[in-house]
A tleap script that builds the chain and sets N, CA, C and O, in Angstrom:
source leaprc.protein.ff14SB
mol = sequence {
  NMET ALA THR THR GLY LYS CYS HIE CYS GLY
  ALA ILE SER TRP SER ALA GLU GLY PRO PRO
  GLU HIE HIE ALA ILE CYS HIE CYS ASP ASP
  CYS ARG ARG TRP SER GLY ALA PRO MET VAL
  GLY TRP ILE ALA TRP PRO ALA ASP ARG VAL
  THR VAL SER GLY ASP THR ALA THR TYR HIE
  SER SER GLN HIE GLY THR ARG GLU PHE CYS
  GLY SER CYS GLY THR GLY LEU PHE TYR ARG
  ASN ALA GLU ALA LEU PRO GLY ILE ILE ASP
  ILE GLN SER GLY THR LEU ASP ASP PRO GLU
  SER GLN PRO PRO GLY ALA GLN ILE MET VAL
  LYS ASP ARG LEU GLY TRP THR ALA GLY ILE
  THR GLU LEU PRO ALA PHE GLN THR TYR PRO
  GLY MET CASP
}
set mol.1.N position { -90.737 -263.560 -6.848 }
set mol.1.CA position { -89.419 -263.390 -6.257 }
set mol.1.C position { -89.555 -262.645 -4.931 }
set mol.1.O position { -90.301 -261.671 -4.828 }
set mol.2.N position { -88.843 -263.102 -3.943 }
set mol.2.CA position { -88.920 -262.522 -2.611 }
set mol.2.C position { -87.974 -261.336 -2.466 }
set mol.2.O position { -86.916 -261.281 -3.091 }
set mol.3.N position { -88.377 -260.406 -1.639 }
set mol.3.CA position { -87.521 -259.309 -1.212 }
set mol.3.C position { -86.989 -259.705 0.152 }
set mol.3.O position { -87.744 -260.196 0.991 }
set mol.4.N position { -85.697 -259.498 0.389 }
set mol.4.CA position { -85.085 -259.944 1.631 }
set mol.4.C position { -84.313 -258.827 2.311 }
set mol.4.O position { -83.960 -257.821 1.695 }
set mol.5.N position { -84.060 -259.030 3.599 }
set mol.5.CA position { -83.269 -258.084 4.362 }
set mol.5.C position { -82.822 -258.682 5.671 }
set mol.5.O position { -83.173 -259.811 6.013 }
set mol.6.N position { -82.039 -257.905 6.401 }
set mol.6.CA position { -81.534 -258.391 7.686 }
set mol.6.C position { -81.027 -257.226 8.531 }
set mol.6.O position { -80.853 -256.107 8.047 }
set mol.7.N position { -80.798 -257.523 9.799 }
set mol.7.CA position { -80.217 -256.532 10.709 }
set mol.7.C position { -78.716 -256.443 10.455 }
set mol.7.O position { -78.177 -257.189 9.638 }
set mol.8.N position { -78.060 -255.556 11.135 }
set mol.8.CA position { -76.624 -255.313 10.951 }
set mol.8.C position { -75.788 -256.550 11.250 }
set mol.8.O position { -74.853 -256.851 10.509 }
set mol.9.N position { -76.106 -257.272 12.321 }
set mol.9.CA position { -75.297 -258.435 12.702 }
set mol.9.C position { -75.761 -259.730 12.043 }
set mol.9.O position { -75.056 -260.737 12.113 }
set mol.10.N position { -76.924 -259.728 11.409 }
set mol.10.CA position { -77.433 -260.914 10.730 }
set mol.10.C position { -78.238 -261.861 11.604 }
set mol.10.O position { -78.687 -262.901 11.123 }
set mol.11.N position { -78.432 -261.533 12.871 }
set mol.11.CA position { -79.204 -262.412 13.758 }
set mol.11.C position { -80.681 -262.470 13.378 }
set mol.11.O position { -81.344 -263.482 13.608 }
set mol.12.N position { -81.201 -261.378 12.793 }
set mol.12.CA position { -82.596 -261.321 12.348 }
set mol.12.C position { -82.591 -261.125 10.834 }
set mol.12.O position { -81.933 -260.218 10.324 }
set mol.13.N position { -83.317 -261.966 10.127 }
set mol.13.CA position { -83.488 -261.771 8.692 }
set mol.13.C position { -84.975 -261.843 8.379 }
set mol.13.O position { -85.762 -262.374 9.163 }
set mol.14.N position { -85.344 -261.308 7.238 }
set mol.14.CA position { -86.745 -261.318 6.841 }
set mol.14.C position { -86.854 -261.511 5.334 }
set mol.14.O position { -85.922 -261.240 4.578 }
set mol.15.N position { -88.017 -261.986 4.930 }
set mol.15.CA position { -88.310 -262.210 3.521 }
set mol.15.C position { -89.764 -261.824 3.286 }
set mol.15.O position { -90.633 -262.157 4.091 }
set mol.16.N position { -90.033 -261.124 2.190 }
set mol.16.CA position { -91.395 -260.692 1.859 }
set mol.16.C position { -91.720 -261.127 0.433 }
set mol.16.O position { -90.908 -260.953 -0.476 }
set mol.17.N position { -92.901 -261.690 0.245 }
set mol.17.CA position { -93.344 -262.165 -1.062 }
set mol.17.C position { -94.195 -261.119 -1.762 }
set mol.17.O position { -95.035 -260.466 -1.142 }
set mol.18.N position { -93.968 -260.969 -3.055 }
set mol.18.CA position { -94.773 -260.068 -3.865 }
set mol.18.C position { -94.354 -258.618 -3.723 }
set mol.18.O position { -93.405 -258.295 -3.008 }
set mol.19.N position { -95.074 -257.752 -4.413 }
set mol.19.CA position { -94.724 -256.330 -4.364 }
set mol.19.C position { -95.136 -255.693 -3.036 }
set mol.19.O position { -96.103 -256.131 -2.413 }
set mol.20.N position { -94.408 -254.665 -2.602 }
set mol.20.CA position { -94.785 -253.974 -1.372 }
set mol.20.C position { -96.045 -253.138 -1.572 }
set mol.20.O position { -96.400 -252.783 -2.696 }
set mol.21.N position { -96.704 -252.836 -0.475 }
set mol.21.CA position { -97.882 -251.962 -0.495 }
set mol.21.C position { -97.470 -250.508 -0.742 }
set mol.21.O position { -98.138 -249.779 -1.475 }
set mol.22.N position { -96.377 -250.105 -0.131 }
set mol.22.CA position { -95.833 -248.765 -0.316 }
set mol.22.C position { -94.415 -248.711 0.234 }
set mol.22.O position { -93.985 -249.592 0.978 }
set mol.23.N position { -93.703 -247.664 -0.146 }
set mol.23.CA position { -92.382 -247.379 0.403 }
set mol.23.C position { -92.298 -245.863 0.521 }
set mol.23.O position { -92.404 -245.151 -0.477 }
set mol.24.N position { -92.110 -245.377 1.730 }
set mol.24.CA position { -92.096 -243.938 1.961 }
set mol.24.C position { -90.976 -243.565 2.929 }
set mol.24.O position { -90.553 -244.363 3.766 }
set mol.25.N position { -90.521 -242.345 2.789 }
set mol.25.CA position { -89.576 -241.763 3.734 }
set mol.25.C position { -90.396 -240.996 4.768 }
set mol.25.O position { -91.164 -240.099 4.420 }
set mol.26.N position { -90.231 -241.353 6.029 }
set mol.26.CA position { -90.997 -240.717 7.103 }
set mol.26.C position { -90.138 -239.685 7.828 }
set mol.26.O position { -88.986 -239.943 8.177 }
set mol.27.N position { -90.724 -238.520 8.042 }
set mol.27.CA position { -90.030 -237.416 8.710 }
set mol.27.C position { -90.543 -237.168 10.127 }
set mol.27.O position { -90.137 -236.189 10.752 }
set mol.28.N position { -91.417 -238.019 10.651 }
set mol.28.CA position { -92.030 -237.725 11.953 }
set mol.28.C position { -91.006 -237.758 13.085 }
set mol.28.O position { -89.977 -238.428 13.004 }
set mol.29.N position { -91.319 -237.023 14.123 }
set mol.29.CA position { -90.448 -236.949 15.290 }
set mol.29.C position { -90.283 -238.320 15.946 }
set mol.29.O position { -89.199 -238.652 16.427 }
set mol.30.N position { -91.351 -239.115 15.967 }
set mol.30.CA position { -91.303 -240.435 16.587 }
set mol.30.C position { -90.271 -241.323 15.886 }
set mol.30.O position { -89.440 -241.948 16.545 }
set mol.31.N position { -90.321 -241.378 14.556 }
set mol.31.CA position { -89.350 -242.180 13.796 }
set mol.31.C position { -87.940 -241.631 13.944 }
set mol.31.O position { -86.975 -242.388 14.052 }
set mol.32.N position { -87.832 -240.313 13.948 }
set mol.32.CA position { -86.514 -239.678 14.082 }
set mol.32.C position { -85.884 -240.055 15.421 }
set mol.32.O position { -84.712 -240.427 15.478 }
set mol.33.N position { -86.658 -239.959 16.485 }
set mol.33.CA position { -86.119 -240.306 17.815 }
set mol.33.C position { -85.803 -241.789 17.914 }
set mol.33.O position { -84.789 -242.180 18.494 }
set mol.34.N position { -86.691 -242.627 17.335 }
set mol.34.CA position { -86.500 -244.076 17.400 }
set mol.34.C position { -85.217 -244.480 16.678 }
set mol.34.O position { -84.445 -245.293 17.187 }
set mol.35.N position { -84.991 -243.919 15.507 }
set mol.35.CA position { -83.882 -244.357 14.665 }
set mol.35.C position { -82.571 -243.625 14.950 }
set mol.35.O position { -81.488 -244.153 14.696 }
set mol.36.N position { -82.680 -242.403 15.480 }
set mol.36.CA position { -81.485 -241.585 15.630 }
set mol.36.C position { -81.043 -240.990 14.306 }
set mol.36.O position { -79.905 -240.539 14.177 }
set mol.37.N position { -81.934 -240.985 13.319 }
set mol.37.CA position { -81.637 -240.467 11.984 }
set mol.37.C position { -82.637 -239.365 11.632 }
set mol.37.O position { -83.734 -239.342 12.190 }
set mol.38.N position { -82.287 -238.457 10.727 }
set mol.38.CA position { -83.190 -237.353 10.401 }
set mol.38.C position { -84.462 -237.773 9.683 }
set mol.38.O position { -85.435 -237.020 9.657 }
set mol.39.N position { -84.465 -238.980 9.092 }
set mol.39.CA position { -85.647 -239.525 8.413 }
set mol.39.C position { -85.467 -241.033 8.319 }
set mol.39.O position { -84.352 -241.541 8.431 }
set mol.40.N position { -86.570 -241.744 8.113 }
set mol.40.CA position { -86.514 -243.207 8.055 }
set mol.40.C position { -87.324 -243.693 6.866 }
set mol.40.O position { -88.435 -243.219 6.627 }
set mol.41.N position { -86.765 -244.644 6.119 }
set mol.41.CA position { -87.510 -245.289 5.046 }
set mol.41.C position { -88.294 -246.475 5.590 }
set mol.41.O position { -87.765 -247.292 6.342 }
set mol.42.N position { -89.571 -246.558 5.198 }
set mol.42.CA position { -90.446 -247.666 5.602 }
set mol.42.C position { -91.051 -248.286 4.354 }
set mol.42.O position { -91.655 -247.591 3.536 }
set mol.43.N position { -90.889 -249.587 4.210 }
set mol.43.CA position { -91.488 -250.333 3.106 }
set mol.43.C position { -92.434 -251.361 3.719 }
set mol.43.O position { -92.067 -252.056 4.667 }
set mol.44.N position { -93.644 -251.460 3.185 }
set mol.44.CA position { -94.689 -252.238 3.855 }
set mol.44.C position { -95.221 -253.378 2.997 }
set mol.44.O position { -95.360 -253.262 1.780 }
set mol.45.N position { -95.510 -254.469 3.666 }
set mol.45.CA position { -96.175 -255.621 3.058 }
set mol.45.C position { -97.293 -256.086 3.981 }
set mol.45.O position { -97.262 -255.808 5.179 }
set mol.46.N position { -98.270 -256.786 3.439 }
set mol.46.CA position { -99.222 -257.480 4.313 }
set mol.46.C position { -98.432 -258.450 5.197 }
set mol.46.O position { -97.554 -259.161 4.710 }
set mol.47.N position { -98.742 -258.475 6.475 }
set mol.47.CA position { -97.980 -259.280 7.430 }
set mol.47.C position { -97.955 -260.757 7.061 }
set mol.47.O position { -96.981 -261.450 7.360 }
set mol.48.N position { -99.007 -261.249 6.418 }
set mol.48.CA position { -99.040 -262.672 6.068 }
set mol.48.C position { -98.121 -263.023 4.903 }
set mol.48.O position { -97.994 -264.195 4.549 }
set mol.49.N position { -97.478 -262.020 4.302 }
set mol.49.CA position { -96.516 -262.270 3.216 }
set mol.49.C position { -95.072 -262.057 3.678 }
set mol.49.O position { -94.145 -262.074 2.867 }
set mol.50.N position { -94.889 -261.857 4.985 }
set mol.50.CA position { -93.550 -261.617 5.532 }
set mol.50.C position { -93.174 -262.741 6.486 }
set mol.50.O position { -93.956 -263.122 7.357 }
set mol.51.N position { -91.972 -263.262 6.310 }
set mol.51.CA position { -91.425 -264.289 7.200 }
set mol.51.C position { -90.211 -263.690 7.902 }
set mol.51.O position { -89.335 -263.111 7.260 }
set mol.52.N position { -90.168 -263.832 9.217 }
set mol.52.CA position { -89.058 -263.316 10.017 }
set mol.52.C position { -88.319 -264.495 10.636 }
set mol.52.O position { -88.942 -265.378 11.225 }
set mol.53.N position { -86.994 -264.515 10.508 }
set mol.53.CA position { -86.155 -265.529 11.140 }
set mol.53.C position { -85.344 -264.860 12.232 }
set mol.53.O position { -84.671 -263.856 11.993 }
set mol.54.N position { -85.409 -265.414 13.421 }
set mol.54.CA position { -84.724 -264.844 14.574 }
set mol.54.C position { -85.736 -264.191 15.491 }
set mol.54.O position { -86.871 -263.926 15.096 }
set mol.55.N position { -85.320 -263.938 16.703 }
set mol.55.CA position { -86.203 -263.366 17.717 }
set mol.55.C position { -85.938 -261.882 17.887 }
set mol.55.O position { -84.831 -261.474 18.238 }
set mol.56.N position { -86.961 -261.079 17.637 }
set mol.56.CA position { -86.826 -259.633 17.793 }
set mol.56.C position { -87.131 -259.219 19.230 }
set mol.56.O position { -87.842 -259.914 19.956 }
set mol.57.N position { -86.586 -258.091 19.617 }
set mol.57.CA position { -86.968 -257.428 20.864 }
set mol.57.C position { -88.072 -256.437 20.492 }
set mol.57.O position { -88.114 -255.949 19.363 }
set mol.58.N position { -88.961 -256.141 21.436 }
set mol.58.CA position { -90.121 -255.309 21.153 }
set mol.58.C position { -90.175 -254.104 22.078 }
set mol.58.O position { -89.860 -254.185 23.265 }
set mol.59.N position { -90.585 -252.986 21.495 }
set mol.59.CA position { -90.765 -251.743 22.236 }
set mol.59.C position { -92.126 -251.175 21.853 }
set mol.59.O position { -92.398 -250.958 20.672 }
set mol.60.N position { -92.969 -250.937 22.830 }
set mol.60.CA position { -94.284 -250.334 22.574 }
set mol.60.C position { -94.105 -248.818 22.596 }
set mol.60.O position { -94.028 -248.202 23.659 }
set mol.61.N position { -94.040 -248.231 21.402 }
set mol.61.CA position { -93.710 -246.822 21.268 }
set mol.61.C position { -94.911 -245.893 21.401 }
set mol.61.O position { -94.747 -244.680 21.535 }
set mol.62.N position { -96.108 -246.451 21.365 }
set mol.62.CA position { -97.325 -245.662 21.538 }
set mol.62.C position { -98.444 -246.611 21.963 }
set mol.62.O position { -98.223 -247.810 22.130 }
set mol.63.N position { -99.619 -246.076 22.131 }
set mol.63.CA position { -100.749 -246.905 22.567 }
set mol.63.C position { -100.987 -248.080 21.626 }
set mol.63.O position { -101.292 -249.182 22.082 }
set mol.64.N position { -100.852 -247.863 20.329 }
set mol.64.CA position { -101.131 -248.915 19.357 }
set mol.64.C position { -99.902 -249.373 18.576 }
set mol.64.O position { -99.948 -250.398 17.896 }
set mol.65.N position { -98.797 -248.617 18.669 }
set mol.65.CA position { -97.619 -248.916 17.862 }
set mol.65.C position { -96.588 -249.760 18.580 }
set mol.65.O position { -96.283 -249.534 19.751 }
set mol.66.N position { -96.055 -250.736 17.861 }
set mol.66.CA position { -94.993 -251.594 18.371 }
set mol.66.C position { -93.834 -251.575 17.398 }
set mol.66.O position { -94.015 -251.757 16.194 }
set mol.67.N position { -92.657 -251.356 17.921 }
set mol.67.CA position { -91.436 -251.367 17.116 }
set mol.67.C position { -90.608 -252.567 17.534 }
set mol.67.O position { -90.481 -252.879 18.719 }
set mol.68.N position { -90.048 -253.235 16.533 }
set mol.68.CA position { -89.232 -254.409 16.798 }
set mol.68.C position { -87.815 -254.153 16.297 }
set mol.68.O position { -87.610 -253.491 15.280 }
set mol.69.N position { -86.854 -254.683 17.019 }
set mol.69.CA position { -85.456 -254.456 16.687 }
set mol.69.C position { -84.634 -255.671 17.076 }
set mol.69.O position { -85.110 -256.551 17.794 }
set mol.70.N position { -83.403 -255.714 16.602 }
set mol.70.CA position { -82.498 -256.789 16.979 }
set mol.70.C position { -81.947 -256.502 18.369 }
set mol.70.O position { -81.370 -255.441 18.606 }
set mol.71.N position { -82.124 -257.440 19.280 }
set mol.71.CA position { -81.620 -257.281 20.639 }
set mol.71.C position { -80.107 -257.389 20.728 }
set mol.71.O position { -79.521 -257.004 21.740 }
set mol.72.N position { -79.460 -257.910 19.679 }
set mol.72.CA position { -78.000 -258.044 19.688 }
set mol.72.C position { -77.296 -256.790 19.177 }
set mol.72.O position { -76.392 -256.274 19.834 }
set mol.73.N position { -77.706 -256.295 18.004 }
set mol.73.CA position { -77.005 -255.146 17.416 }
set mol.73.C position { -77.807 -253.846 17.480 }
set mol.73.O position { -77.256 -252.772 17.240 }
set mol.74.N position { -79.102 -253.928 17.800 }
set mol.74.CA position { -79.919 -252.731 17.954 }
set mol.74.C position { -80.585 -252.224 16.688 }
set mol.74.O position { -81.301 -251.224 16.738 }
set mol.75.N position { -80.373 -252.879 15.555 }
set mol.75.CA position { -80.981 -252.421 14.307 }
set mol.75.C position { -82.497 -252.377 14.418 }
set mol.75.O position { -83.123 -253.371 14.788 }
set mol.76.N position { -83.098 -251.222 14.096 }
set mol.76.CA position { -84.546 -251.119 14.011 }
set mol.76.C position { -85.034 -251.866 12.785 }
set mol.76.O position { -84.451 -251.736 11.709 }
set mol.77.N position { -86.098 -252.650 12.932 }
set mol.77.CA position { -86.555 -253.500 11.842 }
set mol.77.C position { -88.011 -253.278 11.449 }
set mol.77.O position { -88.293 -252.955 10.296 }
set mol.78.N position { -88.937 -253.446 12.385 }
set mol.78.CA position { -90.353 -253.512 12.048 }
set mol.78.C position { -91.199 -252.558 12.882 }
set mol.78.O position { -90.884 -252.245 14.030 }
set mol.79.N position { -92.289 -252.110 12.258 }
set mol.79.CA position { -93.292 -251.313 12.960 }
set mol.79.C position { -94.645 -251.928 12.658 }
set mol.79.O position { -94.969 -252.209 11.504 }
set mol.80.N position { -95.427 -252.134 13.699 }
set mol.80.CA position { -96.779 -252.665 13.551 }
set mol.80.C position { -97.733 -251.772 14.338 }
set mol.80.O position { -97.428 -251.325 15.444 }
set mol.81.N position { -98.888 -251.527 13.740 }
set mol.81.CA position { -99.916 -250.719 14.393 }
set mol.81.C position { -101.261 -251.195 13.855 }
set mol.81.O position { -101.692 -250.769 12.784 }
set mol.82.N position { -101.924 -252.081 14.603 }
set mol.82.CA position { -103.186 -252.688 14.164 }
set mol.82.C position { -104.283 -251.651 13.985 }
set mol.82.O position { -105.222 -251.874 13.221 }
set mol.83.N position { -104.182 -250.531 14.669 }
set mol.83.CA position { -105.179 -249.468 14.562 }
set mol.83.C position { -105.001 -248.668 13.262 }
set mol.83.O position { -105.959 -248.480 12.511 }
set mol.84.N position { -103.789 -248.207 13.004 }
set mol.84.CA position { -103.526 -247.351 11.843 }
set mol.84.C position { -103.208 -248.139 10.575 }
set mol.84.O position { -103.540 -247.709 9.471 }
set mol.85.N position { -102.564 -249.291 10.737 }
set mol.85.CA position { -102.118 -250.098 9.595 }
set mol.85.C position { -102.519 -251.557 9.789 }
set mol.85.O position { -101.647 -252.416 9.913 }
set mol.86.N position { -103.812 -251.855 9.819 }
set mol.86.CA position { -104.237 -253.231 10.098 }
set mol.86.C position { -103.700 -254.223 9.062 }
set mol.86.O position { -103.823 -254.019 7.854 }
set mol.87.N position { -103.103 -255.300 9.575 }
set mol.87.CA position { -102.594 -256.356 8.707 }
set mol.87.C position { -101.305 -256.035 7.983 }
set mol.87.O position { -100.862 -256.814 7.140 }
set mol.88.N position { -100.698 -254.909 8.293 }
set mol.88.CA position { -99.487 -254.455 7.602 }
set mol.88.C position { -98.290 -254.507 8.551 }
set mol.88.O position { -98.407 -254.226 9.744 }
set mol.89.N position { -97.150 -254.870 7.994 }
set mol.89.CA position { -95.886 -254.739 8.717 }
set mol.89.C position { -95.020 -253.758 7.926 }
set mol.89.O position { -94.742 -253.968 6.745 }
set mol.90.N position { -94.608 -252.705 8.586 }
set mol.90.CA position { -93.687 -251.730 7.995 }
set mol.90.C position { -92.276 -252.189 8.354 }
set mol.90.O position { -91.989 -252.512 9.507 }
set mol.91.N position { -91.408 -252.213 7.359 }
set mol.91.CA position { -90.038 -252.668 7.544 }
set mol.91.C position { -89.099 -251.515 7.206 }
set mol.91.O position { -89.265 -250.861 6.177 }
set mol.92.N position { -88.122 -251.267 8.059 }
set mol.92.CA position { -87.164 -250.204 7.765 }
set mol.92.C position { -86.407 -250.578 6.494 }
set mol.92.O position { -85.728 -251.604 6.439 }
set mol.93.N position { -86.532 -249.731 5.475 }
set mol.93.CA position { -85.981 -250.068 4.168 }
set mol.93.C position { -84.457 -250.034 4.130 }
set mol.93.O position { -83.858 -250.535 3.179 }
set mol.94.N position { -83.828 -249.461 5.132 }
set mol.94.CA position { -82.375 -249.534 5.221 }
set mol.94.C position { -81.879 -250.940 5.492 }
set mol.94.O position { -80.683 -251.206 5.369 }
set mol.95.N position { -82.783 -251.856 5.862 }
set mol.95.CA position { -82.396 -253.242 6.123 }
set mol.95.C position { -82.531 -254.135 4.893 }
set mol.95.O position { -82.209 -255.321 4.954 }
set mol.96.N position { -83.005 -253.577 3.774 }
set mol.96.CA position { -83.122 -254.353 2.536 }
set mol.96.C position { -81.752 -254.864 2.095 }
set mol.96.O position { -80.761 -254.141 2.200 }
set mol.97.N position { -81.687 -256.099 1.603 }
set mol.97.CA position { -80.440 -256.618 1.053 }
set mol.97.C position { -80.062 -255.878 -0.226 }
set mol.97.O position { -78.879 -255.718 -0.523 }
set mol.98.N position { -81.059 -255.427 -0.982 }
set mol.98.CA position { -80.820 -254.684 -2.220 }
set mol.98.C position { -81.651 -253.401 -2.185 }
set mol.98.O position { -82.680 -253.316 -2.855 }
set mol.99.N position { -81.218 -252.404 -1.412 }
set mol.99.CA position { -82.030 -251.194 -1.258 }
set mol.99.C position { -82.223 -250.397 -2.544 }
set mol.99.O position { -83.194 -249.648 -2.652 }
set mol.100.N position { -81.337 -250.535 -3.511 }
set mol.100.CA position { -81.490 -249.819 -4.784 }
set mol.100.C position { -82.691 -250.337 -5.578 }
set mol.100.O position { -83.218 -249.624 -6.432 }
set mol.101.N position { -83.123 -251.558 -5.308 }
set mol.101.CA position { -84.193 -252.177 -6.085 }
set mol.101.C position { -85.588 -251.665 -5.728 }
set mol.101.O position { -86.545 -251.919 -6.460 }
set mol.102.N position { -85.710 -250.960 -4.628 }
set mol.102.CA position { -87.024 -250.535 -4.135 }
set mol.102.C position { -87.005 -249.051 -3.761 }
set mol.102.O position { -87.030 -248.733 -2.572 }
set mol.103.N position { -86.962 -248.144 -4.720 }
set mol.103.CA position { -86.937 -246.715 -4.372 }
set mol.103.C position { -88.256 -246.281 -3.731 }
set mol.103.O position { -89.312 -246.807 -4.081 }
set mol.104.N position { -88.209 -245.333 -2.801 }
set mol.104.CA position { -89.443 -244.846 -2.183 }
set mol.104.C position { -90.297 -244.077 -3.186 }
set mol.104.O position { -89.795 -243.520 -4.162 }
set mol.105.N position { -91.597 -244.062 -2.918 }
set mol.105.CA position { -92.526 -243.366 -3.792 }
set mol.105.C position { -93.112 -242.114 -3.188 }
set mol.105.O position { -93.857 -241.396 -3.854 }
set mol.106.N position { -92.786 -241.833 -1.921 }
set mol.106.CA position { -93.380 -240.662 -1.264 }
set mol.106.C position { -92.580 -240.291 -0.024 }
set mol.106.O position { -91.777 -241.074 0.483 }
set mol.107.N position { -92.821 -239.074 0.448 }
set mol.107.CA position { -92.362 -238.621 1.757 }
set mol.107.C position { -93.618 -238.397 2.591 }
set mol.107.O position { -94.601 -237.835 2.110 }
set mol.108.N position { -93.578 -238.837 3.828 }
set mol.108.CA position { -94.739 -238.664 4.697 }
set mol.108.C position { -94.342 -237.905 5.958 }
set mol.108.O position { -93.165 -237.802 6.304 }
set mol.109.N position { -95.349 -237.384 6.625 }
set mol.109.CA position { -95.168 -236.607 7.855 }
set mol.109.C position { -94.208 -235.428 7.634 }
set mol.109.O position { -93.377 -235.117 8.487 }
set mol.110.N position { -94.345 -234.782 6.469 }
set mol.110.CA position { -93.454 -233.667 6.149 }
set mol.110.C position { -93.694 -232.461 7.055 }
set mol.110.O position { -92.871 -231.545 7.094 }
set mol.111.N position { -94.797 -232.450 7.774 }
set mol.111.CA position { -95.021 -231.369 8.742 }
set mol.111.C position { -93.934 -231.371 9.820 }
set mol.111.O position { -93.679 -230.342 10.446 }
set mol.112.N position { -93.292 -232.523 10.038 }
set mol.112.CA position { -92.228 -232.652 11.032 }
set mol.112.C position { -90.829 -232.641 10.411 }
set mol.112.O position { -89.832 -232.763 11.123 }
set mol.113.N position { -90.756 -232.496 9.086 }
set mol.113.CA position { -89.467 -232.569 8.391 }
set mol.113.C position { -88.522 -231.482 8.899 }
set mol.113.O position { -88.923 -230.332 9.080 }
set mol.114.N position { -87.281 -231.852 9.122 }
set mol.114.CA position { -86.258 -230.888 9.514 }
set mol.114.C position { -85.988 -229.968 8.331 }
set mol.114.O position { -85.783 -230.436 7.211 }
set mol.115.N position { -85.988 -228.672 8.576 }
set mol.115.CA position { -85.836 -227.697 7.510 }
set mol.115.C position { -84.580 -227.870 6.690 }
set mol.115.O position { -84.596 -227.644 5.480 }
set mol.116.N position { -83.492 -228.265 7.321 }
set mol.116.CA position { -82.226 -228.369 6.596 }
set mol.116.C position { -82.169 -229.554 5.652 }
set mol.116.O position { -81.269 -229.614 4.815 }
set mol.117.N position { -83.099 -230.508 5.751 }
set mol.117.CA position { -83.059 -231.651 4.834 }
set mol.117.C position { -83.444 -231.262 3.409 }
set mol.117.O position { -83.106 -231.978 2.467 }
set mol.118.N position { -84.138 -230.153 3.237 }
set mol.118.CA position { -84.530 -229.709 1.893 }
set mol.118.C position { -83.322 -229.428 1.010 }
set mol.118.O position { -83.394 -229.618 -0.204 }
set mol.119.N position { -82.226 -228.986 1.586 }
set mol.119.CA position { -81.032 -228.665 0.808 }
set mol.119.C position { -79.934 -229.703 0.906 }
set mol.119.O position { -78.777 -229.406 0.610 }
set mol.120.N position { -80.270 -230.902 1.310 }
set mol.120.CA position { -79.236 -231.916 1.551 }
set mol.120.C position { -78.438 -232.263 0.299 }
set mol.120.O position { -77.253 -232.582 0.397 }
set mol.121.N position { -79.060 -232.208 -0.865 }
set mol.121.CA position { -78.331 -232.531 -2.099 }
set mol.121.C position { -77.337 -231.437 -2.487 }
set mol.121.O position { -76.494 -231.649 -3.358 }
set mol.122.N position { -77.429 -230.287 -1.855 }
set mol.122.CA position { -76.518 -229.183 -2.148 }
set mol.122.C position { -75.255 -229.207 -1.274 }
set mol.122.O position { -74.323 -228.437 -1.509 }
set mol.123.N position { -75.224 -230.080 -0.281 }
set mol.123.CA position { -74.048 -230.195 0.581 }
set mol.123.C position { -72.891 -230.822 -0.181 }
set mol.123.O position { -73.120 -231.587 -1.117 }
set mol.124.N position { -71.640 -230.514 0.199 }
set mol.124.CA position { -70.504 -231.191 -0.427 }
set mol.124.C position { -70.666 -232.703 -0.271 }
set mol.124.O position { -71.134 -233.180 0.763 }
set mol.125.N position { -70.279 -233.449 -1.300 }
set mol.125.CA position { -70.421 -234.908 -1.296 }
set mol.125.C position { -69.067 -235.555 -1.480 }
set mol.125.O position { -68.304 -235.154 -2.360 }
set mol.126.N position { -68.751 -236.553 -0.664 }
set mol.126.CA position { -67.483 -237.258 -0.700 }
set mol.126.C position { -67.758 -238.736 -0.970 }
set mol.126.O position { -68.695 -239.295 -0.399 }
set mol.127.N position { -66.971 -239.373 -1.817 }
set mol.127.CA position { -67.164 -240.789 -2.141 }
set mol.127.C position { -66.882 -241.697 -0.956 }
set mol.127.O position { -67.462 -242.777 -0.856 }
set mol.128.N position { -66.001 -241.276 -0.059 }
set mol.128.CA position { -65.694 -242.016 1.161 }
set mol.128.C position { -65.646 -241.012 2.296 }
set mol.128.O position { -65.901 -239.826 2.086 }
set mol.129.N position { -65.321 -241.472 3.493 }
set mol.129.CA position { -65.181 -240.562 4.608 }
set mol.129.C position { -64.034 -239.602 4.281 }
set mol.129.O position { -62.956 -240.057 3.899 }
set mol.130.N position { -64.239 -238.271 4.421 }
set mol.130.CA position { -63.192 -237.304 4.055 }
set mol.130.C position { -61.866 -237.618 4.743 }
set mol.130.O position { -61.824 -237.854 5.951 }
set mol.131.N position { -60.789 -237.620 3.967 }
set mol.131.CA position { -59.464 -237.897 4.506 }
set mol.131.C position { -59.123 -239.373 4.560 }
set mol.131.O position { -58.010 -239.724 4.953 }
set mol.132.N position { -60.045 -240.256 4.178 }
set mol.132.CA position { -59.796 -241.705 4.244 }
set mol.132.C position { -59.610 -242.265 2.832 }
set mol.132.O position { -60.127 -243.340 2.529 }
set mol.133.N position { -58.901 -241.574 1.987 }
set mol.133.CA position { -58.735 -241.984 0.583 }
set mol.133.C position { -58.209 -243.378 0.477 }
set mol.133.O position { -58.011 -243.881 -0.629 }
savepdb mol mol.pdb
quit
């Protein structure tokens, strides 16, 4: 059974066959700046098991790293780094069609983790946007 996902506007979709290699929450500064979020989920498959429909825009974020995103809506989608992750495509797990089906198994780059994220579960929680009952 394939795992599937897409960008916010649906212009880019992807499908991956078989189980992922890993799924981790990354706290690095690079991912934080790229995504605009305090942390990013990355789920990885061998690149030869991933099919992408649609044309991504590409950003070379480092000497060996390439990030791909939807040029229409801006959704971050893929990270490739032949030096650090040969043959692997990391996919932002927020783009999964069924994100509950693939929980992360680790946190990485915790040396860069924002201190306040440790207590995030202790913050008040609202089922919807406050005041929008």
